C-alpha positions as protocol buffer text, in pm:
chain_id: "A"
residue {
  index: 1
  type: MET
  ca { x: -336 y: -2226 z: 478 }
}
residue {
  index: 2
  type: LYS
  ca { x: -244 y: -1864 z: 404 }
}
residue {
  index: 3
  type: LEU
  ca { x: 70 y: -1772 z: 208 }
}
residue {
  index: 4
  type: SER
  ca { x: 252 y: -1446 z: 282 }
}
residue {
  index: 5
  type: ILE
  ca { x: 493 y: -1327 z: 12 }
}
residue {
  index: 6
  type: ILE
  ca { x: 747 y: -1063 z: 115 }
}
residue {
  index: 7
  type: ILE
  ca { x: 885 y: -867 z: -180 }
}
residue {
  index: 8
  type: PRO
  ca { x: 1182 y: -641 z: -93 }
}
residue {
  index: 9
  type: ILE
  ca { x: 1204 y: -373 z: -364 }
}
residue {
  index: 10
  type: TYR
  ca { x: 1474 y: -125 z: -454 }
}
residue {
  index: 11
  type: ASN
  ca { x: 1470 y: 57 z: -788 }
}
residue {
  index: 12
  type: GLU
  ca { x: 1265 y: -201 z: -978 }
}
residue {
  index: 13
  type: PHE
  ca { x: 1048 y: 34 z: -1183 }
}
residue {
  index: 14
  type: ASN
  ca { x: 1074 y: -184 z: -1493 }
}
residue {
  index: 15
  type: ASN
  ca { x: 1006 y: -516 z: -1319 }
}
residue {
  index: 16
  type: ILE
  ca { x: 768 y: -479 z: -1026 }
}
residue {
  index: 17
  type: ASP
  ca { x: 445 y: -483 z: -1229 }
}
residue {
  index: 18
  type: GLU
  ca { x: 552 y: -798 z: -1411 }
}
residue {
  index: 19
  type: VAL
  ca { x: 653 y: -968 z: -1084 }
}
residue {
  index: 20
  type: ILE
  ca { x: 310 y: -902 z: -933 }
}
residue {
  index: 21
  type: LYS
  ca { x: 139 y: -1010 z: -1255 }
}
residue {
  index: 22
  type: ARG
  ca { x: 328 y: -1340 z: -1253 }
}
residue {
  index: 23
  type: ILE
  ca { x: 250 y: -1401 z: -885 }
}
residue {
  index: 24
  type: ASN
  ca { x: -121 y: -1343 z: -947 }
}
residue {
  index: 25
  type: ALA
  ca { x: -117 y: -1584 z: -1240 }
}
residue {
  index: 26
  type: VAL
  ca { x: 27 y: -1879 z: -1045 }
}
residue {
  index: 27
  type: ASN
  ca { x: -203 y: -2178 z: -1004 }
}
residue {
  index: 28
  type: LEU
  ca { x: -150 y: -2250 z: -635 }
}
residue {
  index: 29
  type: PRO
  ca { x: -232 y: -2580 z: -460 }
}
residue {
  index: 30
  type: SER
  ca { x: -584 y: -2605 z: -319 }
}
residue {
  index: 31
  type: ALA
  ca { x: -439 y: -2613 z: 33 }
}
residue {
  index: 32
  type: ILE
  ca { x: -355 y: -2242 z: -6 }
}
residue {
  index: 33
  type: SER
  ca { x: -674 y: -2059 z: 82 }
}
residue {
  index: 34
  type: SER
  ca { x: -542 y: -1704 z: 48 }
}
residue {
  index: 35
  type: VAL
  ca { x: -233 y: -1502 z: -40 }
}
residue {
  index: 36
  type: GLU
  ca { x: -103 y: -1171 z: 87 }
}
residue {
  index: 37
  type: LYS
  ca { x: 172 y: -982 z: -95 }
}
residue {
  index: 38
  type: ILE
  ca { x: 385 y: -752 z: 119 }
}
residue {
  index: 39
  type: LEU
  ca { x: 567 y: -496 z: -94 }
}
residue {
  index: 40
  type: VAL
  ca { x: 851 y: -328 z: 93 }
}
residue {
  index: 41
  type: ASP
  ca { x: 992 y: -34 z: -101 }
}
residue {
  index: 42
  type: ASP
  ca { x: 1343 y: 12 z: 35 }
}
residue {
  index: 43
  type: GLY
  ca { x: 1391 y: 378 z: -50 }
}
residue {
  index: 44
  type: SER
  ca { x: 1367 y: 354 z: -429 }
}
residue {
  index: 45
  type: VAL
  ca { x: 1461 y: 664 z: -628 }
}
residue {
  index: 46
  type: ASP
  ca { x: 1374 y: 555 z: -983 }
}
residue {
  index: 47
  type: GLY
  ca { x: 997 y: 603 z: -976 }
}
residue {
  index: 48
  type: THR
  ca { x: 917 y: 268 z: -815 }
}
residue {
  index: 49
  type: THR
  ca { x: 776 y: 444 z: -509 }
}
residue {
  index: 50
  type: GLN
  ca { x: 521 y: 631 z: -718 }
}
residue {
  index: 51
  type: LYS
  ca { x: 434 y: 319 z: -918 }
}
residue {
  index: 52
  type: LEU
  ca { x: 350 y: 127 z: -599 }
}
residue {
  index: 53
  type: GLU
  ca { x: 80 y: 380 z: -507 }
}
residue {
  index: 54
  type: LYS
  ca { x: -167 y: 207 z: -738 }
}
residue {
  index: 55
  type: TYR
  ca { x: -145 y: -114 z: -533 }
}
residue {
  index: 56
  type: LYS
  ca { x: -252 y: 43 z: -206 }
}
residue {
  index: 57
  type: ASN
  ca { x: -621 y: -18 z: -279 }
}
residue {
  index: 58
  type: ASP
  ca { x: -567 y: -389 z: -349 }
}
residue {
  index: 59
  type: LYS
  ca { x: -688 y: -582 z: -44 }
}
residue {
  index: 60
  type: THR
  ca { x: -440 y: -864 z: -113 }
}
residue {
  index: 61
  type: ILE
  ca { x: -142 y: -626 z: -109 }
}
residue {
  index: 62
  type: ILE
  ca { x: 31 y: -441 z: 173 }
}
residue {
  index: 63
  type: VAL
  ca { x: 265 y: -158 z: 71 }
}
residue {
  index: 64
  type: HIS
  ca { x: 537 y: -29 z: 302 }
}
residue {
  index: 65
  type: GLN
  ca { x: 752 y: 257 z: 182 }
}
residue {
  index: 66
  type: SER
  ca { x: 1081 y: 348 z: 349 }
}
residue {
  index: 67
  type: ARG
  ca { x: 1228 y: 690 z: 276 }
}
residue {
  index: 68
  type: LEU
  ca { x: 1585 y: 562 z: 292 }
}
residue {
  index: 69
  type: ASN
  ca { x: 1758 y: 261 z: 138 }
}
residue {
  index: 70
  type: PHE
  ca { x: 1860 y: 24 z: 418 }
}
residue {
  index: 71
  type: GLY
  ca { x: 1911 y: -308 z: 237 }
}
residue {
  index: 72
  type: LYS
  ca { x: 1736 y: -635 z: 163 }
}
residue {
  index: 73
  type: GLY
  ca { x: 1775 y: -771 z: 517 }
}
residue {
  index: 74
  type: THR
  ca { x: 1608 y: -466 z: 671 }
}
residue {
  index: 75
  type: ALA
  ca { x: 1332 y: -470 z: 408 }
}
residue {
  index: 76
  type: THR
  ca { x: 1266 y: -838 z: 474 }
}
residue {
  index: 77
  type: ARG
  ca { x: 1253 y: -785 z: 850 }
}
residue {
  index: 78
  type: ILE
  ca { x: 1009 y: -499 z: 798 }
}
residue {
  index: 79
  type: GLY
  ca { x: 799 y: -726 z: 580 }
}
residue {
  index: 80
  type: LEU
  ca { x: 788 y: -988 z: 853 }
}
residue {
  index: 81
  type: THR
  ca { x: 611 y: -742 z: 1085 }
}
residue {
  index: 82
  type: TYR
  ca { x: 315 y: -743 z: 845 }
}
residue {
  index: 83
  type: VAL
  ca { x: 290 y: -1120 z: 798 }
}
residue {
  index: 84
  type: THR
  ca { x: -44 y: -1281 z: 892 }
}
residue {
  index: 85
  type: GLY
  ca { x: -1 y: -1604 z: 695 }
}
residue {
  index: 86
  type: ASP
  ca { x: 97 y: -1956 z: 794 }
}
residue {
  index: 87
  type: VAL
  ca { x: 379 y: -1975 z: 541 }
}
residue {
  index: 88
  type: VAL
  ca { x: 628 y: -1704 z: 440 }
}
residue {
  index: 89
  type: LEU
  ca { x: 815 y: -1681 z: 109 }
}
residue {
  index: 90
  type: ILE
  ca { x: 1077 y: -1426 z: 7 }
}
residue {
  index: 91
  type: GLN
  ca { x: 1034 y: -1308 z: -354 }
}
residue {
  index: 92
  type: ASP
  ca { x: 1293 y: -1081 z: -515 }
}
residue {
  index: 93
  type: ALA
  ca { x: 1155 y: -814 z: -747 }
}
residue {
  index: 94
  type: ASP
  ca { x: 1409 y: -863 z: -1025 }
}
residue {
  index: 95
  type: LEU
  ca { x: 1260 y: -1150 z: -1229 }
}
residue {
  index: 96
  type: GLU
  ca { x: 1556 y: -1382 z: -1169 }
}
residue {
  index: 97
  type: TYR
  ca { x: 1322 y: -1624 z: -992 }
}
residue {
  index: 98
  type: ASP
  ca { x: 997 y: -1754 z: -1140 }
}
residue {
  index: 99
  type: PRO
  ca { x: 676 y: -1753 z: -931 }
}
residue {
  index: 100
  type: ASN
  ca { x: 563 y: -2058 z: -1130 }
}
residue {
  index: 101
  type: ASP
  ca { x: 788 y: -2251 z: -892 }
}
residue {
  index: 102
  type: TYR
  ca { x: 561 y: -2173 z: -594 }
}
residue {
  index: 103
  type: PRO
  ca { x: 374 y: -2507 z: -613 }
}
residue {
  index: 104
  type: VAL
  ca { x: 704 y: -2695 z: -608 }
}
residue {
  index: 105
  type: LEU
  ca { x: 820 y: -2496 z: -304 }
}
residue {
  index: 106
  type: LEU
  ca { x: 490 y: -2547 z: -123 }
}
residue {
  index: 107
  type: ASP
  ca { x: 465 y: -2921 z: -184 }
}
residue {
  index: 108
  type: PRO
  ca { x: 702 y: -3034 z: 98 }
}
residue {
  index: 109
  type: ILE
  ca { x: 521 y: -2808 z: 345 }
}
residue {
  index: 110
  type: ILE
  ca { x: 172 y: -2920 z: 242 }
}
residue {
  index: 111
  type: ASN
  ca { x: 239 y: -3290 z: 186 }
}
residue {
  index: 112
  type: GLN
  ca { x: 548 y: -3373 z: 393 }
}
residue {
  index: 113
  type: GLY
  ca { x: 518 y: -3147 z: 696 }
}
residue {
  index: 114
  type: ALA
  ca { x: 838 y: -2960 z: 611 }
}
residue {
  index: 115
  type: GLN
  ca { x: 900 y: -2639 z: 801 }
}
residue {
  index: 116
  type: VAL
  ca { x: 1176 y: -2486 z: 587 }
}
residue {
  index: 117
  type: VAL
  ca { x: 1209 y: -2519 z: 209 }
}
residue {
  index: 118
  type: PHE
  ca { x: 1483 y: -2374 z: -12 }
}
residue {
  index: 119
  type: GLY
  ca { x: 1453 y: -2356 z: -388 }
}
residue {
  index: 120
  type: SER
  ca { x: 1782 y: -2486 z: -526 }
}
residue {
  index: 121
  type: ARG
  ca { x: 1914 y: -2354 z: -855 }
}
residue {
  index: 122
  type: PHE
  ca { x: 2167 y: -2637 z: -857 }
}
residue {
  index: 123
  type: LEU
  ca { x: 1907 y: -2915 z: -853 }
}
residue {
  index: 124
  type: ASN
  ca { x: 1751 y: -2803 z: -1179 }
}
residue {
  index: 125
  type: LYS
  ca { x: 1745 y: -3108 z: -1407 }
}
residue {
  index: 126
  type: SER
  ca { x: 1854 y: -2904 z: -1706 }
}
residue {
  index: 127
  type: GLY
  ca { x: 2177 y: -2826 z: -1524 }
}
residue {
  index: 128
  type: LYS
  ca { x: 2155 y: -2468 z: -1652 }
}
residue {
  index: 129
  type: LEU
  ca { x: 2218 y: -2157 z: -1446 }
}
residue {
  index: 130
  type: ASP
  ca { x: 2130 y: -1901 z: -1709 }
}
residue {
  index: 131
  type: GLY
  ca { x: 2305 y: -1571 z: -1662 }
}
residue {
  index: 132
  type: MET
  ca { x: 2512 y: -1670 z: -1358 }
}
residue {
  index: 133
  type: ALA
  ca { x: 2866 y: -1537 z: -1397 }
}
residue {
  index: 134
  type: TYR
  ca { x: 3151 y: -1773 z: -1312 }
}
residue {
  index: 135
  type: LYS
  ca { x: 3259 y: -1568 z: -1010 }
}
residue {
  index: 136
  type: ASN
  ca { x: 2904 y: -1583 z: -875 }
}
residue {
  index: 137
  type: TRP
  ca { x: 2892 y: -1959 z: -938 }
}
residue {
  index: 138
  type: PHE
  ca { x: 3220 y: -2001 z: -751 }
}
residue {
  index: 139
  type: ILE
  ca { x: 3109 y: -1807 z: -442 }
}
residue {
  index: 140
  type: ASN
  ca { x: 2777 y: -1995 z: -440 }
}
residue {
  index: 141
  type: VAL
  ca { x: 2959 y: -2328 z: -438 }
}
residue {
  index: 142
  type: PHE
  ca { x: 3201 y: -2204 z: -173 }
}
residue {
  index: 143
  type: LEU
  ca { x: 2914 y: -2089 z: 52 }
}
residue {
  index: 144
  type: ARG
  ca { x: 2743 y: -2425 z: 6 }
}
residue {
  index: 145
  type: VAL
  ca { x: 3053 y: -2616 z: 115 }
}
residue {
  index: 146
  type: MET
  ca { x: 3114 y: -2377 z: 403 }
}
residue {
  index: 147
  type: THR
  ca { x: 2755 y: -2404 z: 529 }
}
residue {
  index: 148
  type: ASN
  ca { x: 2756 y: -2783 z: 518 }
}
residue {
  index: 149
  type: THR
  ca { x: 3095 y: -2797 z: 694 }
}
residue {
  index: 150
  type: LEU
  ca { x: 3002 y: -2553 z: 970 }
}
residue {
  index: 151
  type: PHE
  ca { x: 2650 y: -2678 z: 1039 }
}
residue {
  index: 152
  type: GLY
  ca { x: 2656 y: -3044 z: 938 }
}
residue {
  index: 153
  type: SER
  ca { x: 2394 y: -2989 z: 671 }
}
residue {
  index: 154
  type: ASP
  ca { x: 2366 y: -3126 z: 319 }
}
residue {
  index: 155
  type: ILE
  ca { x: 2220 y: -2845 z: 110 }
}
residue {
  index: 156
  type: THR
  ca { x: 2314 y: -2745 z: -242 }
}
residue {
  index: 157
  type: ASP
  ca { x: 2215 y: -2377 z: -254 }
}
residue {
  index: 158
  type: GLU
  ca { x: 2264 y: -2165 z: 59 }
}
residue {
  index: 159
  type: ALA
  ca { x: 2243 y: -1835 z: -129 }
}
residue {
  index: 160
  type: THR
  ca { x: 1914 y: -1899 z: -309 }
}
residue {
  index: 161
  type: ALA
  ca { x: 1665 y: -1615 z: -280 }
}
residue {
  index: 162
  type: TYR
  ca { x: 1372 y: -1858 z: -275 }
}
residue {
  index: 163
  type: LYS
  ca { x: 1346 y: -1941 z: 93 }
}
residue {
  index: 164
  type: MET
  ca { x: 1012 y: -2054 z: 237 }
}
residue {
  index: 165
  type: PHE
  ca { x: 930 y: -2098 z: 605 }
}
residue {
  index: 166
  type: LYS
  ca { x: 644 y: -2189 z: 829 }
}
residue {
  index: 167
  type: THR
  ca { x: 578 y: -1859 z: 1003 }
}
residue {
  index: 168
  type: ASP
  ca { x: 628 y: -1999 z: 1351 }
}
residue {
  index: 169
  type: VAL
  ca { x: 985 y: -2097 z: 1255 }
}
residue {
  index: 170
  type: LEU
  ca { x: 1077 y: -1739 z: 1173 }
}
residue {
  index: 171
  type: ASN
  ca { x: 907 y: -1619 z: 1489 }
}
residue {
  index: 172
  type: GLN
  ca { x: 1165 y: -1820 z: 1685 }
}
residue {
  index: 173
  type: ILE
  ca { x: 1461 y: -1651 z: 1515 }
}
residue {
  index: 174
  type: ASN
  ca { x: 1609 y: -1315 z: 1607 }
}
residue {
  index: 175
  type: LEU
  ca { x: 1711 y: -1171 z: 1270 }
}
residue {
  index: 176
  type: LYS
  ca { x: 1954 y: -879 z: 1262 }
}
residue {
  index: 177
  type: SER
  ca { x: 2076 y: -850 z: 903 }
}
residue {
  index: 178
  type: LYS
  ca { x: 2053 y: -526 z: 708 }
}
residue {
  index: 179
  type: ARG
  ca { x: 2169 y: -616 z: 357 }
}
residue {
  index: 180
  type: PHE
  ca { x: 2230 y: -932 z: 157 }
}
residue {
  index: 181
  type: GLU
  ca { x: 2364 y: -1115 z: 463 }
}
residue {
  index: 182
  type: PHE
  ca { x: 2001 y: -1205 z: 535 }
}
residue {
  index: 183
  type: CYS
  ca { x: 2047 y: -1532 z: 344 }
}
residue {
  index: 184
  type: PRO
  ca { x: 2346 y: -1670 z: 539 }
}
residue {
  index: 185
  type: GLU
  ca { x: 2206 y: -1539 z: 867 }
}
residue {
  index: 186
  type: VAL
  ca { x: 1867 y: -1706 z: 838 }
}
residue {
  index: 187
  type: THR
  ca { x: 2026 y: -2026 z: 703 }
}
residue {
  index: 188
  type: ALA
  ca { x: 2274 y: -2043 z: 992 }
}
residue {
  index: 189
  type: LYS
  ca { x: 2013 y: -1975 z: 1258 }
}
residue {
  index: 190
  type: VAL
  ca { x: 1760 y: -2220 z: 1116 }
}
residue {
  index: 191
  type: LEU
  ca { x: 2023 y: -2496 z: 1109 }
}
residue {
  index: 192
  type: LYS
  ca { x: 2155 y: -2413 z: 1457 }
}
residue {
  index: 193
  type: GLN
  ca { x: 1804 y: -2449 z: 1596 }
}
residue {
  index: 194
  type: GLY
  ca { x: 1778 y: -2795 z: 1446 }
}
residue {
  index: 195
  type: PHE
  ca { x: 1534 y: -2735 z: 1162 }
}
residue {
  index: 196
  type: GLU
  ca { x: 1580 y: -2946 z: 851 }
}
residue {
  index: 197
  type: ILE
  ca { x: 1605 y: -2758 z: 522 }
}
residue {
  index: 198
  type: VAL
  ca { x: 1424 y: -2939 z: 242 }
}
residue {
  index: 199
  type: GLU
  ca { x: 1541 y: -2845 z: -107 }
}
residue {
  index: 200
  type: VAL
  ca { x: 1346 y: -2853 z: -432 }
}
residue {
  index: 201
  type: PRO
  ca { x: 1466 y: -2769 z: -785 }
}
residue {
  index: 202
  type: ILE
  ca { x: 1376 y: -2429 z: -926 }
}
residue {
  index: 203
  type: SER
  ca { x: 1443 y: -2237 z: -1246 }
}
residue {
  index: 204
  type: TYR
  ca { x: 1671 y: -1935 z: -1257 }
}
residue {
  index: 205
  type: ARG
  ca { x: 1765 y: -1661 z: -1499 }
}
residue {
  index: 206
  type: GLY
  ca { x: 2041 y: -1439 z: -1366 }
}
residue {
  index: 207
  type: ARG
  ca { x: 2068 y: -1078 z: -1472 }
}
residue {
  index: 208
  type: SER
  ca { x: 2373 y: -860 z: -1526 }
}
residue {
  index: 209
  type: VAL
  ca { x: 2483 y: -546 z: -1347 }
}
residue {
  index: 210
  type: GLU
  ca { x: 2370 y: -354 z: -1654 }
}
residue {
  index: 211
  type: GLU
  ca { x: 2022 y: -503 z: -1608 }
}
residue {
  index: 212
  type: GLY
  ca { x: 2017 y: -390 z: -1246 }
}
residue {
  index: 213
  type: LYS
  ca { x: 2178 y: -671 z: -1044 }
}
residue {
  index: 214
  type: LYS
  ca { x: 2272 y: -515 z: -710 }
}
residue {
  index: 215
  type: ILE
  ca { x: 2475 y: -774 z: -519 }
}
residue {
  index: 216
  type: LYS
  ca { x: 2850 y: -696 z: -516 }
}
residue {
  index: 217
  type: TRP
  ca { x: 3170 y: -897 z: -467 }
}
residue {
  index: 218
  type: TYR
  ca { x: 3203 y: -775 z: -108 }
}
residue {
  index: 219
  type: ASP
  ca { x: 2862 y: -922 z: -26 }
}
residue {
  index: 220
  type: GLY
  ca { x: 3024 y: -1262 z: -74 }
}
residue {
  index: 221
  type: ILE
  ca { x: 3284 y: -1172 z: 188 }
}
residue {
  index: 222
  type: GLU
  ca { x: 3006 y: -1055 z: 418 }
}
residue {
  index: 223
  type: ALA
  ca { x: 2824 y: -1385 z: 366 }
}
residue {
  index: 224
  type: ILE
  ca { x: 3134 y: -1582 z: 465 }
}
residue {
  index: 225
  type: TRP
  ca { x: 3178 y: -1373 z: 779 }
}
residue {
  index: 226
  type: THR
  ca { x: 2809 y: -1406 z: 865 }
}
residue {
  index: 227
  type: LEU
  ca { x: 2820 y: -1786 z: 848 }
}
residue {
  index: 228
  type: LEU
  ca { x: 3130 y: -1794 z: 1069 }
}
residue {
  index: 229
  type: LYS
  ca { x: 2984 y: -1543 z: 1315 }
}
residue {
  index: 230
  type: TYR
  ca { x: 2656 y: -1728 z: 1365 }
}
residue {
  index: 231
  type: ARG
  ca { x: 2831 y: -2061 z: 1400 }
}
residue {
  index: 232
  type: ILE
  ca { x: 2981 y: -1912 z: 1717 }
}
residue {
  index: 233
  type: ILE
  ca { x: 2710 y: -1678 z: 1848 }
}
residue {
  index: 234
  type: ASP
  ca { x: 2330 y: -1669 z: 1842 }
}
């Protein structure tokens, strides 16, 4: 089984090397025979673009560089065009999510036949959401309740960045998002098509705006609208 990791990147000069280092250090299950890392530079202007040049000779890494900043949704959709693996994972480049959770995410796919797995920050046994501001916690809970109400699901973390899919599932979905509405769009469309979302606990360390966090308050409004929109249309 081949794992494809899509890494949307925008102005992550200080983090991208560490993210790749941590991914390479993960002890993956024996069922994973190979890994490809798809780095999608979404128009960075902080030196990230130049830093990614050194990875172009790595046979396990694909580097795509966009001249303009379009958003995480566009970067993820671009990444999907390069995927050759059996399983796809979205990995943010900001160190909020820990690649050491890969085995936990992969387990339901390898051992239970799951097709969609979300890493839930709210299932963490420690009960800690380090660095998550109250307003972010509130909108996360609201989106969870809204998703479960609209789609009859029972998930705890709709907005998690750790979303893993069998590749053939994503191939059945027509994604259109440009920015952070990727998460509610793909969640809504997966549920509408009848796929079960299996959740596993993951660790999380949120970062502040000063540290480079890019999501804004209006992205929460966009997420609400996206869930409503795709409840009605395809």
